[in-house]
N, C-alpha and C positions, 0 to 999 in steps of 0.2 A: 504494500500500500504506500502511496506517495501523497504528499500534501497537494491540494489543488490551489492553483494561482487564483487571483481575484477574477481574472478574465474567464478562466475555466468554470469557476463557481457560478458566475453570472450566466454563462451559457447553459449550464445544467439547470439553473433556476428558471430561465426563460422557457426552455423546452418542457419543463415539468409543470408549468403553471396550471395547465388544464388536465394533467394526468392524475390517475388514482394514486394514493399514497404508496402502494406496493411498487408501482412503476417509478415513482419518484425515488424510492429507496434504491432500486436497481440502477437507475440512472446515475446516482451519486457514486455507487460502488463501481460501476463500469468505468467512470472517469478516474476514480482514485486507484483502481486495481486493474490497469491495462493488461497485466500479465495473466489475468484470469478471464476466460471467455464469458460473455454475458449468460449464455445458457447454463454454464457451470455455476455462476453466481445465483441464478434463479433456482438451482437445485439445492442450495444450502438450506438447512433447516432454519426456521424463523429465528431461533436463538443464535445460530451461527451468523446469520445475516445481521442481527441486531448488535452482536458483539463487534463486528466490523464497523458498523455505523457509530458505535460508541468510540472506537479508536479514531475514526475519521473526525468525529465531533471534537475530540480532545486536541487533535492536530489543527483544527480549524478555529475553534473559539476557546480552547483551553479545557482543563479537566474539571473545573468547578461548574456546577449547575445551580442556577437560581430560578425558582419557579414559584407559582402561587397555587394555593388550594383554598377552597371555601368550605367551612364547616356546614354540614347538612343539618345540624341541630340548631345552631344559633345564627348562622350566616357570617360568622367572623372570618376574615381573610387571613390566611397563614402564609408567611414567607418561608419557602423551603430552600435550604442551602445544603448541598451535599456534593460529593465528588463522583466522578465516573467510577472510580475504584470501589466505591461503596455499593454499587449496584451490579458489578461485574460478577458473573458466575463462570463455571466451566462448561461450555457447550459440548455436544458430542464431537468426536474427532473426525468422523466421516459423514458427509452429507447423504451418502447412499446406503448407510448402515441400516440393516433391518433388525427388528426386535421381535421377541415372542413372549407371550404371557399365557400361563396356564391357570385357570381358575374354574372351580365347580364343574369339572368335566369338559370344559371348553379350552381349546388351544387356538390362540389368535396370533397370527403373524402380521406385523404392521411396520410402517416407516413413519418418520416424523413429518409434519406439515412443512411445506416450503412455499416460496413466492408463487410458483406455478399454480399451486392449489388455490391460493387466495385470489389470483387473477381469474382462474376458471370459475370459482364460485361467484365472483363479482359479475361475470358475464352471463350467468344463468338467469338473472332477474327473478329470483324467488322460486325457481323450479325446484322440485323435490330432490335435493342432493345435499349432503352434508360434508363437512371437512373430514369427519371420521371415515365416511364411506370411501373417500378418495385415498385414504391412507391405509385402509385394510388391504392386506395382500392375500390372506387366506384365513378362513374360519372353519374350524373343525369342532364337532361335538362327538366325544368318544371316538376319535380318529376317523370320523366320517365327515367329509367336506360338506359344508352347508352354505347356502346363499347368504350374502352379507345381511340381508334384511331379517334373517332368522335370529340374529344375535340378540339375546334378551337385553332390555334396557339397562338393567343393573350391571350386566357384564360390560356393555358398551361404556357405561360411566367409569368402570374400573380401568378400562383401556385408556380413556381420556385422562384419567388421573395419572396413570403411568407415563403417558406421553409428556405431561407437564413436569413430572419428576425427571425425566430424561433430558428435557430441554428447558431448564428453568429460566434461561435468559429470555425466552419468548414471552414470559408473563411476569414482569417485574412489579411487585406490589410494595408500596411504601406504607409503613405503619405510622399513622398520624394521630396526634392528640391535640385537641383544641385548648389553647391556654385560657380561653375565656370561660368555657363551660365543662372542660375535661372530657368532652365526648371523644371517643376513640373509634377509628375506622381505618380501612385499607383503601388506598387509591392506586390505580394502575398508572405506571409511568410508561408511556409509549414513545420510544426514542425517535421513531419515524416522524410522527406529527410534531414533536417538540423540536427536533433538529430542523425540520423544514420550516417551521414558524420562525425560528432564529434566522435561517438563511433568507427568508422572505423579507424580514425586517432589515437585515443587513443589506440586501440587494437594493431596496428602495432608498435607504440612507446613502449607499455608495453611488447610485446613479444621480442622486441629488448633488453629491459632492462633485461628481464628474461634470455635471451641468454648470455648477458655479465656477469651477476652475477653467473649463473650456471657454465659458463666456468671458472670463476675466483675462485669460492669458492666450487664448487661441490654441491651446494644446489639444491633441486628439485623445480619444478615449483610451487607446492602448498605452499612450505615454503616461497618462494619469494613473491608470491601474497598475502600471509597472512600478510606480513609486511605493515606498514603504508607507504604511498607514501613518506613521509619525511625521514623515516629511509632508504627506498630503495635508495633515492637520495644521502644520505650520503655514503652508501656503493659504489654506482656508482662513487662518487667523489674520493674514495680511490683506485679504481681499476687502476692499472698501475703506482701508485706512488711508 
């Protein structure tokens, strides 16, 4: 993985404006990991993908994360401050690894969900298909192969729970406590939406800076983006003086 230049990050942001979050995530990783083909990135488990995004986020905006949460009990706003290391886990080593689970006479072979699964489900428009169905490879009851739909609900829930244990980076839960009313709850941290919102705010701010400097000095966008953020801020401070 390599760091993205300001110009590269703007290009990915512009192309991803109208895309689904899963495609935005893949676009970022494709740009940052040119050594890995996009189809291979798409086959990474969600946890593996998110681990790479956390690394890219650290290299882009730093390792510290600042966010907000609202207490569902009293409406108090909480400021969250934590580091990327605080939410990093150990994802599976192989994106194509298969797993098996034996429970109550059932033997289930499965793989972990990936970006291709999320894109496929998004294109179904509420047709009867689930993420679990896509990830089940074989279902047996007492060594006899059964259709996927015969899997009992309680067994399916056990498989889903096992998937979450095998790929914990895919579902990061923050334990929160409201300082005003002591209400405690868990909140999901989605690195895709959080990172993209940061990129969007950065892109708007950067384009505004380019506009100001281009108008004042006649420089082109590439010249301005090639400057360090520190030098760019110095020039911005001199505009209008």
